[in-house]
C-alpha positions as CSV (number, residue, x, y, z in Angstrom):
1,M,0.0,0.0,0.0
2,S,1.5,3.3,-1.0
3,E,1.6,6.5,1.0
4,N,-0.8,9.2,0.1
5,K,1.3,12.3,-0.7
6,D,-1.7,14.6,-0.3
7,K,-2.8,13.3,3.0
8,R,-3.8,15.7,5.7
9,T,-1.7,16.1,8.8
10,L,-3.5,14.9,11.9
11,V,-2.8,15.6,15.6
12,S,-1.1,12.8,17.5
13,F,-3.5,10.1,18.7
14,D,-2.1,10.0,22.2
15,W,-3.1,13.7,22.7
16,A,-6.4,13.2,21.0
17,M,-7.5,10.3,23.2
18,K,-7.1,12.5,26.2
19,S,-9.1,15.4,24.7
20,I,-11.2,15.5,21.6
21,L,-11.8,11.7,21.5
22,K,-13.3,11.8,24.9
23,Q,-16.3,13.6,23.4
24,P,-19.2,11.2,22.7
25,Q,-19.5,12.3,19.1
26,H,-16.0,10.9,18.5
27,F,-16.4,7.6,20.3
28,D,-16.7,5.9,16.9
29,V,-13.0,6.7,16.3
30,L,-11.9,4.8,19.4
31,E,-14.4,2.0,18.6
32,G,-12.8,1.5,15.2
33,F,-9.3,1.3,16.8
34,L,-10.5,-1.1,19.4
35,A,-12.3,-3.2,16.9
36,A,-9.1,-3.7,14.9
37,L,-6.9,-4.4,18.0
38,L,-9.3,-6.7,19.9
39,G,-10.9,-8.4,16.8
40,D,-14.4,-7.4,17.9
41,K,-16.2,-5.2,15.3
42,N,-19.3,-4.8,17.6
43,I,-17.5,-3.3,20.5
44,K,-19.3,-0.2,21.8
45,I,-18.1,2.5,24.2
46,L,-20.6,3.3,26.9
47,E,-18.9,6.1,28.7
48,I,-15.6,7.7,29.8
49,L,-14.9,6.8,33.5
50,E,-13.8,9.6,35.8
51,S,-13.2,8.0,39.2
52,E,-12.4,10.1,42.2
53,S,-8.9,8.7,42.5
54,S,-8.1,9.4,38.8
55,Q,-9.3,13.0,39.3
56,R,-6.9,13.4,42.1
57,D,-4.0,12.0,40.2
58,E,-2.6,14.5,37.6
59,D,-0.3,12.0,36.0
60,D,-3.2,9.6,35.4
61,K,-5.3,12.4,33.8
62,F,-2.4,13.2,31.5
63,N,-1.4,9.7,30.4
64,R,-4.5,7.5,30.7
65,V,-8.2,7.3,29.6
66,D,-10.5,4.7,31.2
67,L,-13.4,3.6,29.0
68,K,-16.4,1.5,30.0
69,A,-17.4,-0.6,27.0
70,K,-19.6,-3.5,25.9
71,D,-18.1,-6.2,23.7
72,G,-19.9,-8.0,20.9
73,A,-21.2,-10.7,23.4
74,G,-22.8,-8.0,25.5
75,K,-20.2,-8.2,28.3
76,V,-19.2,-5.0,30.1
77,I,-15.4,-4.5,30.1
78,I,-13.1,-1.7,31.2
79,I,-10.5,-0.5,28.8
80,E,-7.5,1.5,29.8
81,L,-6.0,3.4,26.9
82,Q,-2.7,5.0,27.8
83,Y,0.4,6.7,26.5
84,N,3.2,5.8,28.8
85,S,6.6,7.3,29.7
86,E,9.6,5.0,30.2
87,T,9.9,5.7,34.0
88,D,8.6,2.7,36.0
89,Y,6.6,1.7,32.9
90,L,5.4,-1.9,33.8
91,S,4.8,-0.9,37.4
92,R,2.6,2.0,36.2
93,I,0.3,-0.2,34.0
94,Y,0.1,-2.8,36.7
95,Y,-0.9,-0.1,39.1
96,G,-3.5,1.2,36.7
97,T,-5.3,-2.2,36.2
98,S,-5.2,-2.8,40.0
99,K,-6.7,0.6,40.6
100,V,-9.7,-0.2,38.4
101,V,-10.5,-3.3,40.4
102,S,-10.0,-1.5,43.7
103,E,-12.4,1.2,42.6
104,Y,-15.1,-1.4,42.0
105,M,-14.5,-3.0,45.3
106,R,-14.6,0.4,47.0
107,L,-18.2,0.8,45.7
108,S,-19.1,-2.4,47.5
109,R,-19.7,-4.4,44.4
110,A,-19.8,-8.2,44.5
111,Y,-16.7,-10.1,43.2
112,G,-18.7,-11.5,40.3
113,E,-19.5,-8.0,39.1
114,I,-15.8,-6.9,38.7
115,P,-15.4,-6.3,35.0
116,K,-12.5,-7.6,32.9
117,V,-9.8,-5.0,32.4
118,I,-8.0,-4.5,29.2
119,S,-4.9,-2.3,29.3
120,I,-3.7,-0.9,25.9
121,S,-0.4,1.0,25.9
122,I,1.0,3.1,23.0
123,I,4.7,3.1,23.5
124,Y,7.2,5.6,22.0
125,F,10.4,4.4,23.7
126,D,12.4,1.2,23.2
127,F,10.4,-1.5,25.0
128,M,9.9,-4.4,22.5
129,R,12.7,-5.1,20.0
130,D,11.6,-5.7,16.4
131,C,8.0,-6.0,17.4
132,Y,5.2,-3.4,17.0
133,V,2.3,-5.1,18.7
134,A,2.1,-7.7,21.5
135,K,-0.3,-9.2,24.0
136,S,0.3,-10.4,27.6
137,E,-2.3,-12.5,29.3
138,M,-2.7,-14.9,32.2
139,R,-1.9,-18.6,31.6
140,F,-1.6,-21.6,33.9
141,K,1.3,-23.9,33.5
142,N,1.7,-27.4,34.9
143,L,5.0,-27.4,36.7
144,I,5.3,-31.1,36.4
145,D,5.2,-31.6,32.6
146,G,5.4,-28.0,31.4
147,D,2.1,-28.1,29.6
148,Y,-0.4,-25.2,29.7
149,L,-3.7,-26.0,31.4
150,N,-7.2,-25.2,30.1
151,I,-8.7,-23.5,33.2
152,A,-12.3,-22.4,33.0
153,K,-13.3,-18.7,33.4
154,T,-9.8,-17.3,33.2
155,D,-11.1,-14.4,31.2
156,V,-11.6,-12.4,34.5
157,F,-7.8,-11.6,34.5
158,A,-6.5,-8.4,32.9
159,E,-5.0,-8.5,29.5
160,Y,-2.3,-6.2,28.4
161,Y,-1.7,-5.0,24.8
162,F,1.4,-3.1,23.7
163,I,1.8,-1.1,20.5
164,Q,5.2,0.3,19.6
165,P,4.7,2.2,16.3
166,K,8.4,2.8,15.6
167,W,9.0,-0.8,14.7
168,F,6.1,-1.0,12.2
169,D,7.7,-1.3,8.7
170,D,4.7,0.4,6.9
171,N,3.8,-2.9,5.2
172,I,0.0,-2.8,5.8
173,K,-1.5,-6.3,5.9
174,N,-4.7,-5.8,8.0
175,D,-7.0,-3.3,9.7
176,L,-4.8,-3.1,12.8
177,D,-1.8,-2.1,10.6
178,E,-3.8,0.8,9.2
179,W,-4.3,2.1,12.7
180,V,-0.6,1.5,13.7
181,Y,0.4,3.4,10.5
182,M,-1.7,6.3,11.7
183,L,-0.1,6.2,15.2
184,K,3.3,6.2,13.6
185,H,2.8,9.0,11.0
186,S,-0.2,11.0,12.3
187,A,-1.7,10.4,8.9
188,I,-4.1,7.9,7.2
189,A,-2.5,5.6,4.6
190,E,-4.0,5.7,1.1
191,G,-6.7,3.1,0.6
192,S,-7.3,2.5,4.3
193,K,-10.6,0.6,4.9
194,A,-10.5,-0.3,8.6
195,K,-13.7,0.5,10.5
196,N,-14.1,4.2,11.2
197,I,-10.6,5.1,10.3
198,E,-11.8,7.8,7.9
199,R,-13.6,9.3,10.8
200,A,-10.3,9.6,12.5
201,S,-9.0,11.7,9.5
202,E,-11.9,14.2,10.3
203,A,-11.8,14.2,14.1
204,L,-8.0,14.5,14.3
205,D,-7.6,17.1,11.6
206,F,-5.8,20.1,13.1
207,A,-7.4,22.6,10.7
208,K,-10.9,21.6,11.9
209,M,-10.2,22.0,15.6
210,S,-11.4,25.0,17.6
211,P,-8.8,27.7,18.4
212,Q,-8.7,26.6,22.0
213,E,-8.1,22.9,20.9
214,Q,-5.3,24.1,18.6
215,S,-3.7,26.1,21.4
216,D,-3.9,23.2,23.8
217,Y,-2.3,20.9,21.2
218,D,0.5,23.3,20.4
219,Y,1.2,23.5,24.2
220,Y,1.2,19.7,24.5
221,W,3.5,19.3,21.4
222,N,6.0,21.8,22.7
223,I,6.1,20.1,26.1
224,S,6.5,16.7,24.4
225,R,9.4,17.9,22.3
226,R,11.2,19.3,25.3
227,S,10.7,16.1,27.2
228,A,12.1,14.1,24.2
229,L,15.1,16.4,23.9
230,N,15.8,16.0,27.6
231,T,15.6,12.2,27.3
232,I,18.1,12.3,24.4
233,D,20.5,14.6,26.3
234,A,20.3,12.2,29.3
235,A,21.1,9.2,27.1
236,K,24.1,11.0,25.5
237,K,25.4,12.0,28.9
238,E,25.1,8.4,30.1
239,E,27.2,7.3,27.1
240,R,29.9,9.8,28.1
241,I,29.8,8.5,31.7
242,V,30.3,5.0,30.5
243,M,33.3,6.1,28.4
244,A,34.7,8.0,31.3
245,K,34.5,4.8,33.5
246,E,36.3,2.8,30.9
247,M,39.1,5.4,30.6
248,L,39.4,5.6,34.3
249,A,39.8,1.8,34.5
250,D,42.5,2.1,31.8
251,G,44.4,4.6,33.9
252,E,43.9,7.6,31.6
253,P,44.6,11.0,33.0
254,I,41.7,13.3,34.0
255,V,42.7,15.9,31.4
256,K,42.3,13.4,28.6
257,I,39.0,12.1,29.9
258,I,37.6,15.7,30.1
259,K,38.7,16.2,26.5
260,Y,37.0,13.1,25.1
261,T,33.9,13.0,27.2
262,K,33.2,16.7,27.7
263,L,32.4,16.0,31.4
264,T,33.6,18.3,34.1
265,E,36.3,17.3,36.5
266,N,33.8,17.1,39.4
267,E,31.5,14.9,37.3
268,I,34.3,12.5,36.6
269,K,35.3,12.4,40.3
270,D,31.7,11.6,41.3
271,I,31.6,8.5,39.0
């Protein structure tokens, strides 16, 4: 599938899911994305969840959206759609799914009423090597013979989906690939036919946003760029520190280490 040279530029999906896609008139965009990922074309978003705890947690509000949905079989599920930073990443998503369950128990619901939680992470740092989409789920293993067991009703456990757009090679093979292409390029690939993906091209079109939405997005984009640059600078400094350690181990003089690593004398002494 070739790239459309005349495609419109869209705002990033991770920003949109925390703002314009939370509006009921745009639920169909999220439903199309979820249909492709979960393989359920009849999934329906019922509402955006705003628990008291998530309202108190500024980091949650910035990075995560909780959706109450109904799958094609009519079962209510909770979906966490999140854009994660690298810091304490796996601990953060584990905390998020646990938080949903504790919220339901806090409301004095019966154990049997706790919904299945599906966590979906869009990742823009190196997490999975040479893989752009993966799923983690609970499985039971017989420790005697190593076989996996078929245990009834294990669908109560949380499922974790990970999407890392940078590793997608732009070779579109299915509906999910069309959405991953959009996540990677902030654009819709020519000839895309996945459910509701054309609605995404309308809802995420920067030119069609209100002046306030455009201003909010510009602010978010500038913050994201500064954060990315800080991450790059930190990585480069870490490389220089590793080089300094090696030079110190080889007995190189401080003056030479300063010259090649650009670290200060105090920074080298603190290593």
